[in-house]
C-alpha positions as CSV (number, residue, x, y, z in Angstrom):
1,X,0.0,0.0,0.0
2,X,1.4,3.5,-0.9
3,X,2.5,5.4,2.2
4,X,2.7,9.1,3.3
5,X,0.6,10.6,0.5
6,X,0.7,14.4,0.6
7,X,-0.8,17.1,-1.5
8,X,0.9,20.5,-2.2
9,X,1.0,23.0,-5.0
10,X,2.6,23.2,-8.4
11,X,2.6,26.7,-9.8
12,X,2.8,26.5,-13.5
13,X,0.9,27.3,-16.7
14,X,-0.7,30.3,-15.0
15,X,-2.6,28.3,-12.4
16,X,-2.0,26.4,-9.2
17,X,-2.4,22.7,-9.7
18,X,-2.4,19.9,-7.1
19,X,0.9,18.1,-6.7
20,X,0.8,14.7,-5.0
21,X,3.9,13.1,-3.5
22,X,4.3,9.8,-1.6
23,X,7.0,7.4,-0.4
24,X,8.5,5.6,-3.3
25,X,7.3,2.0,-3.5
26,X,9.9,-0.7,-2.6
27,X,8.1,-3.8,-4.0
28,X,9.9,-5.2,-7.1
29,X,6.6,-6.2,-8.8
30,X,5.4,-2.7,-8.6
31,X,8.7,-0.9,-9.5
32,X,9.1,-3.2,-12.5
33,X,6.2,-2.7,-14.9
34,X,3.7,-1.7,-12.2
35,X,1.7,1.4,-11.9
36,X,0.3,3.9,-9.4
37,X,-3.4,4.9,-10.0
38,X,-4.5,8.3,-8.8
39,X,-8.1,8.9,-7.9
40,X,-9.9,12.2,-7.1
41,X,-13.2,13.5,-6.0
42,X,-14.4,17.1,-5.6
43,X,-16.8,19.1,-3.5
44,X,-18.1,22.5,-4.6
45,X,-19.3,24.6,-1.7
46,X,-22.7,23.6,-0.4
47,X,-22.7,20.5,-2.6
48,X,-22.0,16.8,-1.8
49,X,-18.8,15.0,-2.7
50,X,-18.6,13.7,-6.3
51,X,-17.8,10.0,-6.9
52,X,-14.2,8.9,-7.0
53,X,-12.7,8.7,-10.5
54,X,-9.2,7.9,-11.9
55,X,-7.5,11.0,-13.0
56,X,-4.0,9.6,-13.8
57,X,-1.6,6.7,-13.8
58,X,2.1,6.9,-13.3
59,X,4.9,4.2,-13.4
60,X,5.3,2.2,-10.2
61,X,8.8,3.6,-9.6
62,X,7.6,7.2,-9.5
63,X,6.5,9.1,-6.4
64,X,4.9,12.3,-7.8
65,X,1.8,13.3,-9.7
66,X,0.7,16.7,-10.8
67,X,-3.0,17.0,-11.6
68,X,-3.2,19.1,-14.7
69,X,-6.7,17.9,-15.4
70,X,-8.3,19.9,-12.5
71,X,-9.0,23.0,-14.6
72,X,-10.7,20.8,-17.3
73,X,-12.6,18.8,-14.6
74,X,-14.1,21.9,-13.0
75,X,-15.3,23.4,-16.3
76,X,-14.5,27.0,-15.6
77,X,-15.3,27.2,-11.9
78,X,-12.9,25.3,-9.8
79,X,-14.1,23.1,-6.9
80,X,-13.8,24.4,-3.4
81,X,-12.5,21.2,-2.0
82,X,-10.7,18.2,-3.5
83,X,-9.5,14.8,-2.2
84,X,-7.1,12.3,-3.5
85,X,-6.2,8.7,-2.9
86,X,-3.8,6.3,-4.7
87,X,-3.2,2.6,-4.9
88,X,-0.6,0.5,-6.6
89,X,-1.0,-2.2,-9.3
90,X,1.7,-4.7,-9.7
91,X,2.9,-6.4,-12.9
92,X,0.5,-9.3,-12.3
93,X,-2.5,-6.9,-12.3
94,X,-3.1,-7.2,-8.5
95,X,-4.1,-4.0,-6.7
96,X,-2.9,-2.8,-3.3
97,X,-5.1,-1.2,-0.6
98,X,-5.8,2.5,-1.0
99,X,-3.6,5.0,0.6
100,X,-5.0,7.4,3.2
101,X,-7.1,10.2,1.7
102,X,-5.6,13.7,1.5
103,X,-7.6,16.9,1.1
104,X,-7.0,20.4,-0.1
105,X,-9.6,23.1,0.4
106,X,-9.9,26.4,-1.6
107,X,-6.8,25.6,-3.6
108,X,-7.3,26.7,-7.2
109,X,-6.8,30.4,-7.2
110,X,-5.4,32.2,-10.3
111,X,-1.7,32.9,-10.4
112,X,-0.8,35.8,-12.6
113,X,2.2,35.1,-14.9
114,X,5.3,36.9,-13.6
115,X,6.0,38.2,-17.1
116,X,2.7,40.2,-17.1
117,X,3.8,43.2,-15.1
118,X,0.4,44.8,-15.5
119,X,-1.0,42.2,-13.2
120,X,1.8,42.3,-10.6
121,X,1.0,44.3,-7.5
122,X,3.3,47.1,-6.5
123,X,3.3,46.4,-2.8
124,X,2.5,43.7,-0.3
125,X,-1.1,44.0,1.0
126,X,-3.6,42.1,3.1
127,X,-7.2,43.3,2.4
128,X,-10.2,43.1,4.7
129,X,-12.1,39.9,4.3
130,X,-15.4,40.0,2.4
131,X,-18.1,39.6,3.5
132,X,-17.6,40.7,7.0
133,X,-19.4,39.8,9.3
134,X,-19.9,36.4,7.6
135,X,-21.6,33.0,8.1
136,X,-20.0,30.6,7.5
137,X,-17.8,31.5,4.5
138,X,-15.7,34.5,3.6
139,X,-12.8,35.3,1.4
140,X,-9.3,36.7,2.1
141,X,-7.4,38.6,-0.6
142,X,-3.7,39.5,-0.5
143,X,-1.1,40.8,-2.9
144,X,2.5,39.8,-3.5
145,X,4.8,42.2,-5.5
146,X,7.4,39.5,-5.7
147,X,7.8,35.7,-5.1
148,X,7.7,34.8,-1.4
149,X,7.0,32.0,1.0
150,X,3.5,32.7,2.3
151,X,1.9,31.6,5.6
152,X,-1.8,32.6,6.0
153,X,-3.7,31.4,9.1
154,X,-6.7,32.2,11.2
155,X,-6.5,32.6,15.0
156,X,-9.0,32.9,17.7
157,X,-9.2,35.9,20.0
158,X,-6.7,34.2,22.4
159,X,-4.1,33.9,19.6
160,X,-4.6,30.1,19.1
161,X,-4.3,29.0,15.5
162,X,-7.6,27.4,14.3
163,X,-7.0,27.2,10.5
164,X,-3.9,27.0,8.4
165,X,-4.9,28.2,4.9
166,X,-1.6,28.7,3.1
167,X,1.9,27.6,3.9
168,X,3.9,27.4,0.7
169,X,6.1,29.4,-1.8
170,X,4.1,31.5,-4.2
171,X,4.8,33.6,-7.2
172,X,4.0,37.3,-7.4
173,X,0.3,38.1,-8.0
174,X,-3.0,38.6,-6.3
175,X,-4.7,35.7,-4.5
176,X,-8.2,35.2,-3.1
177,X,-8.6,32.3,-0.6
178,X,-12.1,31.5,0.6
179,X,-12.5,30.4,4.2
180,X,-15.0,27.9,5.5
181,X,-15.7,28.5,9.2
182,X,-18.5,26.1,9.5
183,X,-16.9,24.2,12.4
184,X,-16.0,27.4,14.3
185,X,-18.0,29.1,17.0
186,X,-19.3,32.6,16.6
187,X,-16.9,35.4,17.6
188,X,-14.0,37.6,16.5
189,X,-11.2,35.9,14.7
190,X,-7.8,37.2,13.6
191,X,-6.2,36.3,10.2
192,X,-2.5,36.7,9.8
193,X,-0.2,36.7,6.8
194,X,3.6,36.3,6.7
195,X,5.1,36.8,3.2
196,X,8.9,37.1,3.3
197,X,9.6,40.1,5.6
198,X,6.0,41.4,5.3
199,X,3.5,40.6,8.0
200,X,0.0,41.9,8.7
201,X,-3.1,40.9,10.7
202,X,-6.8,41.9,10.5
203,X,-9.9,41.0,12.4
204,X,-13.1,39.4,11.1
205,X,-16.5,38.6,12.7
206,X,-18.2,35.2,12.4
207,X,-22.0,35.4,13.3
208,X,-24.0,32.2,13.3
């Protein structure tokens, strides 16, 4: 069974695409002429999960898959949540058990090409969430004038982190990241960004 499946981001082609990694298989019958099958399901906001479907197959000796089909699959409006699982098939056509399921929420924001300077912000900026107050979803928008490692999180009024939204390297551009606070209690929350040397915080109000 494949182990340590993780989902991250691959920034290329003007969009952010899911990048899956896992521990390389050690079984000879998988490494030699075997395969890894990648399955995905999606969940638009306020809708149920779709059925699982195979979105790609890679050689059994590989340990990475970039889902370039997600833009096609979402037909112009990208899903708010996506889950992946994988399983191995050996050279005798036997399948392993599925890996653990990994999830990514509000992932498919537009990345402006760095060569298009008209779209590159001239300063770091964290905007006020909209709508505010909100129940239970809102959106956070920020601007990066240059490439940077970005951490974006939500904290309760006591400073305890309750949501980690972004923790990755991103290219210059403007980003909007929706937030689903369905599992949080009503109250004031703080959202915080760290992008290189830039840091900022703002407050938002969840009313249920």
